[in-house]
FIRO-448298 format. One line per field, with one value per residue: residue in three letters; residue number from 1; x, y, z of N, C-alpha, C in turn. Coordinates in steps of 0.02 Angstrom, whole numbers, plus 50000, padded with zeros to 5 digits. Layout:
BEGIN
r	c(ala	...) $
k	c(NUM	...) $
n.c1	c(X	...) $
n.c2	c(Y	...) $
n.c3	c(Z	...) $
ca.c1	c(X	...) $
ca.c2	c(Y	...) $
ca.c3	c(Z	...) $
c.c1	c(X	...) $
c.c2	c(Y	...) $
c.c3	c(Z	...) $
# end
This chain:
BEGIN
r	c(met	phe	met	lys	asn	lys	thr	lys	lys	gly	phe	thr	leu	ile	glu	leu	leu	val	val	val	ala	ile	met	gly	leu	leu	ala	ala	leu	ala	ile	val	ala	leu	asn	gln	ala	arg	ala	lys	ala	arg	asp	ala	arg	arg	val	ser	asp	ile	lys	gln	ile	gln	thr	ala	leu	glu	leu	tyr	tyr	leu	asp	asn	asn	glu	tyr	pro	asp	lys	glu	gly	asp	thr	ser	thr	asn	ile	ile	glu	asp	lys	cys	leu	ser	ser	thr	asn	gly	phe	lys	asp	ala	cys	ala	gly	thr	val	tyr	met	ala	glu	leu	pro	ser	asn	pro	leu	pro	arg	val	asp	gly	ser	cys	thr	asp	thr	glu	tyr	thr	tyr	val	pro	asp	val	thr	thr	gly	his	asn	leu	ser	tyr	his	ile	ser	tyr	cys	leu	gly	ser	ala	thr	gly	asp	leu	ala	ser	gly	pro	his	ile	ala	thr	pro	ala	gly	leu	thr	ala	arg) $
k	c(1	2	3	4	5	6	7	8	9	10	11	12	13	14	15	16	17	18	19	20	21	22	23	24	25	26	27	28	29	30	31	32	33	34	35	36	37	38	39	40	41	42	43	44	45	46	47	48	49	50	51	52	53	54	55	56	57	58	59	60	61	62	63	64	65	66	67	68	69	70	71	72	73	74	75	76	77	78	79	80	81	82	83	84	85	86	87	88	89	90	91	92	93	94	95	96	97	98	99	100	101	102	103	104	105	106	107	108	109	110	111	112	113	114	115	116	117	118	119	120	121	122	123	124	125	126	127	128	129	130	131	132	133	134	135	136	137	138	139	140	141	142	143	144	145	146	147	148	149	150	151	152	153	154	155	156	157	158	159	160	161	162) $
n.c1	c(50041	50031	50063	49989	50080	50065	50071	50097	50045	50119	50199	50314	50307	50432	50496	50416	50442	50579	50576	50501	50588	50699	50640	50611	50741	50791	50703	50740	50872	50846	50778	50878	50970	50889	50869	51000	51018	50922	50978	51096	51039	50977	51090	51150	51052	51062	51188	51160	51058	51129	51220	51130	51079	51197	51218	51107	51141	51258	51205	51129	51233	51299	51206	51195	51317	51356	51325	51167	51091	51065	50908	50772	50755	50903	50967	50950	50978	50921	50879	50793	50651	50633	50623	50730	50766	50795	50752	50711	50805	50836	50682	50510	50423	50432	50505	50540	50679	50679	50780	50778	50635	50588	50687	50770	50731	50819	50824	50715	50738	50833	50931	51067	51196	51331	51266	51161	50993	50980	50958	50974	51084	51127	51256	51311	51473	51536	51631	51714	51589	51515	51435	51536	51563	51506	51441	51367	51293	51287	51256	51322	51272	51346	51493	51499	51527	51673	51666	51678	51591	51490	51489	51483	51532	51477	51548	51582	51694	51673	51625	51665	51742	51696) $
n.c2	c(49942	50098	50261	50411	50552	50704	50863	51030	51180	51341	51475	51475	51553	51605	51618	51717	51824	51846	51889	52008	52081	52096	52173	52290	52333	52362	52466	52564	52591	52644	52762	52836	52854	52929	53047	53098	53123	53222	53326	53352	53396	53515	53593	53600	53672	53793	53841	53856	53952	54065	54087	54123	54242	54316	54328	54407	54522	54560	54594	54704	54787	54810	54892	55001	55041	55019	54920	54875	54970	54930	54864	54948	54900	54909	54843	54707	54660	54563	54481	54392	54340	54465	54588	54622	54762	54889	55018	55014	54938	54821	54778	54758	54771	54777	54890	54969	54899	54728	54623	54511	54438	54381	54352	54203	54099	54036	53863	53759	53631	53758	53740	53654	53539	53630	53748	53884	53945	54035	54170	54221	54355	54522	54639	54791	54844	54992	55105	55254	55322	55244	55088	54972	54842	54691	54582	54425	54331	54160	53986	53821	53656	53540	53483	53541	53515	53601	53675	53694	53638	53747	53926	54044	54170	54265	54356	54480	54419	54284	54127	54104	54041	54097) $
n.c3	c(50000	49951	50006	49969	49918	49988	49926	49960	49888	49863	49957	50093	50255	50291	50166	50107	50195	50171	50037	50051	50133	50047	49946	50019	50051	49922	49887	49981	49941	49815	49848	49914	49808	49722	49796	49799	49664	49644	49722	49651	49532	49575	49605	49477	49413	49483	49440	49304	49312	49362	49258	49156	49209	49209	49071	49034	49106	49039	48914	48954	48995	48872	48808	48896	48946	49076	49225	49302	49439	49614	49664	49739	49902	49966	50066	50063	49934	49853	49704	49651	49559	49504	49371	49235	49150	49023	49057	49192	49263	49391	49439	49495	49390	49212	49092	48938	48849	48875	48963	49041	49086	49205	49338	49390	49535	49677	49685	49784	49909	49989	50080	50067	50084	50141	50127	50174	50199	50073	49955	49782	49764	49715	49689	49634	49582	49610	49521	49503	49499	49412	49373	49347	49365	49449	49577	49602	49724	49769	49813	49815	49847	49828	49740	49574	49411	49376	49489	49663	49812	49916	49960	49826	49705	49565	49436	49307	49256	49272	49354	49522	49674	49836) $
ca.c1	c(50000	50068	50030	49993	50120	50028	50114	50060	50067	50123	50262	50315	50312	50502	50509	50383	50478	50641	50560	50481	50649	50739	50605	50621	50810	50796	50667	50781	50928	50820	50762	50942	50996	50845	50883	51064	51007	50886	51025	51140	50999	50969	51153	51158	51005	51091	51241	51126	51024	51178	51246	51078	51078	51257	51206	51062	51179	51303	51164	51114	51296	51311	51161	51196	51387	51366	51279	51112	51095	51025	50837	50734	50783	50973	50995	50947	51007	50890	50856	50748	50584	50632	50631	50788	50751	50838	50726	50703	50854	50802	50619	50455	50391	50479	50491	50594	50705	50678	50835	50755	50569	50584	50748	50754	50739	50859	50778	50702	50758	50894	50981	51100	51266	51351	51228	51105	50934	50999	50930	51023	51091	51166	51285	51354	51537	51538	51697	51708	51520	51482	51433	51577	51568	51454	51448	51305	51308	51247	51289	51314	51272	51398	51534	51463	51576	51737	51652	51673	51532	51496	51470	51517	51510	51484	51568	51590	51749	51651	51602	51722	51727	51698) $
ca.c2	c(50000	50161	50322	50466	50607	50766	50922	51093	51232	51407	51494	51473	51619	51627	51639	51781	51875	51860	51929	52074	52115	52115	52229	52348	52355	52392	52530	52611	52611	52687	52828	52870	52874	52981	53109	53123	53149	53286	53376	53371	53435	53583	53629	53613	53727	53854	53864	53878	54016	54119	54101	54160	54310	54349	54344	54464	54580	54581	54629	54769	54826	54831	54947	55056	55054	55003	54870	54909	54983	54885	54881	54962	54887	54893	54805	54636	54648	54503	54495	54339	54357	54533	54596	54663	54798	54947	55078	55006	54895	54768	54802	54711	54780	54792	54945	54975	54835	54678	54575	54450	54456	54360	54319	54140	54092	53980	53807	53733	53665	53797	53715	53597	53535	53684	53808	53903	53966	54099	54187	54253	54426	54560	54701	54822	54871	55060	55135	55321	55340	55199	55018	54939	54771	54668	54513	54390	54279	54099	53932	53753	53605	53491	53502	53539	53529	53619	53717	53658	53653	53804	53991	54068	54233	54271	54423	54479	54374	54214	54099	54089	54027	54157) $
ca.c3	c(50000	49943	50031	49922	49943	49983	49918	49967	49842	49894	49987	50166	50286	50287	50097	50097	50233	50136	49978	50073	50157	49988	49913	50061	50042	49856	49889	50019	49898	49761	49876	49925	49742	49696	49833	49775	49596	49651	49747	49595	49484	49602	49595	49406	49397	49511	49395	49244	49328	49368	49191	49120	49236	49183	49000	49033	49130	48985	48865	48985	48993	48803	48791	48944	48965	49147	49251	49337	49511	49656	49662	49800	49968	49955	50123	50049	49867	49823	49636	49629	49535	49478	49299	49216	49088	49011	49089	49264	49296	49428	49469	49492	49325	49158	49046	48891	48825	48929	48957	49074	49111	49276	49358	49424	49607	49701	49694	49852	49970	49981	50127	50036	50105	50187	50109	50215	50161	50042	49890	49738	49778	49666	49713	49584	49607	49583	49511	49475	49488	49365	49392	49296	49382	49495	49599	49619	49773	49767	49849	49788	49900	49814	49683	49511	49360	49407	49547	49726	49851	49960	49933	49766	49675	49493	49415	49234	49238	49275	49418	49566	49744	49878) $
c.c1	c(50044	50027	50040	50031	50080	50077	50071	50089	50068	50192	50257	50320	50382	50518	50477	50419	50544	50628	50541	50542	50692	50706	50613	50691	50819	50760	50708	50840	50905	50805	50826	50970	50954	50859	50949	51057	50970	50933	51071	51102	50988	51032	51165	51111	51033	51144	51210	51091	51073	51206	51194	51074	51139	51248	51160	51098	51228	51265	51145	51175	51310	51268	51171	51266	51400	51314	51225	51128	51057	50954	50811	50771	50855	51004	50995	50981	50978	50862	50808	50679	50577	50636	50693	50773	50793	50816	50728	50760	50819	50740	50567	50420	50442	50456	50551	50615	50709	50734	50818	50690	50560	50648	50732	50765	50783	50812	50774	50717	50826	50949	51008	51172	51282	51313	51171	51047	50946	50965	50986	51025	51139	51192	51328	51418	51547	51609	51687	51636	51483	51486	51471	51588	51511	51477	51379	51325	51259	51287	51273	51319	51326	51437	51494	51511	51643	51728	51644	51608	51545	51477	51514	51492	51520	51500	51571	51647	51730	51627	51662	51698	51734	51757) $
c.c2	c(50063	50219	50377	50524	50671	50824	50983	51143	51298	51417	51488	51545	51647	51653	51707	51837	51894	51904	52000	52113	52138	52174	52293	52377	52390	52460	52582	52635	52657	52757	52868	52895	52931	53048	53140	53154	53216	53341	53399	53412	53506	53623	53646	53671	53793	53883	53891	53945	54074	54137	54139	54232	54349	54370	54405	54527	54605	54617	54699	54814	54852	54891	55009	55076	55050	54951	54906	54921	54929	54909	54895	54953	54864	54854	54730	54618	54587	54521	54441	54366	54430	54530	54637	54695	54861	55009	55072	54969	54836	54797	54746	54714	54801	54853	54952	54906	54786	54627	54509	54467	54437	54323	54257	54144	54032	53922	53783	53658	53699	53774	53650	53596	53589	53749	53820	53924	54034	54108	54217	54328	54458	54624	54730	54848	54939	55085	55201	55339	55296	55128	54978	54865	54754	54603	54487	54334	54220	54044	53865	53703	53553	53515	53492	53560	53544	53666	53675	53675	53714	53869	54012	54137	54229	54345	54423	54434	54300	54194	54080	54073	54091	54154) $
c.c3	c(50000	49971	49979	49955	49933	49979	49924	49918	49878	49925	50062	50192	50282	50217	50084	50134	50199	50075	49998	50097	50098	49952	49954	50054	49974	49854	49926	49978	49842	49787	49888	49859	49713	49731	49811	49706	49599	49675	49691	49543	49509	49592	49522	49384	49424	49465	49331	49255	49328	49300	49149	49144	49211	49111	48994	49056	49076	48930	48890	48980	48922	48783	48834	48967	49040	49167	49291	49411	49548	49655	49732	49865	49959	50012	50107	49983	49832	49754	49610	49612	49513	49402	49287	49149	49084	49049	49165	49299	49328	49462	49465	49424	49273	49118	49000	48865	48884	48916	48989	49109	49185	49293	49399	49500	49622	49715	49766	49854	49961	50027	50099	50060	50156	50173	50157	50170	50131	49974	49847	49753	49730	49699	49657	49617	49573	49581	49475	49455	49439	49390	49338	49309	49430	49526	49621	49667	49765	49802	49817	49844	49890	49753	49618	49456	49393	49466	49610	49761	49894	49926	49874	49748	49600	49479	49338	49212	49241	49344	49460	49636	49784	49924) $
# end
C-alpha cells in the first residue's frame, strides 16, 4: 500500500519574509539614489540660473555702458523674481528693453550641504560713479563641474569661489 504524497502549493512564511525584506532594501537604495540625483539637479540649475543672469547683465551693459543699480531695498540685494530691463534695471515691473522678464529663484530646498537658506543677491561694484562690475552671490550644495561646494560669487569674469 502506497501512501499518496501530499504536496502543498504556495510559499512558506520565511520565503515571503525574505522577499519582502529584499524589496524593502531595494526601495531604500532607490530613495537614496533619487535624493542624491535631486540635489545634483538643484546645483546644476543654480549654475545655469547664474549664467543666464550673467548673460542678461552683459546685454544690459552693452546697451547702457554700465551694470544696473541695486533695486529698491538695498539692504537685501535680492534679485529673485525681479525683471531686468533697460529703463528700470532690477524692478518688479519691466519697461523698455527687457533683458530678462523674471529672474530665476534659488531652487528649494535651499539648505544643501554647507549652504544656508539663501537667495540670489546682486551688488554692483561702483567705480568712478559707474557700475563697471558686479557680483552675484549663490551657493552650491555639492561640487558641480569644476566648481566646489559652498558659497560662490559670479562676476563679469566668471564663476568663482567666495
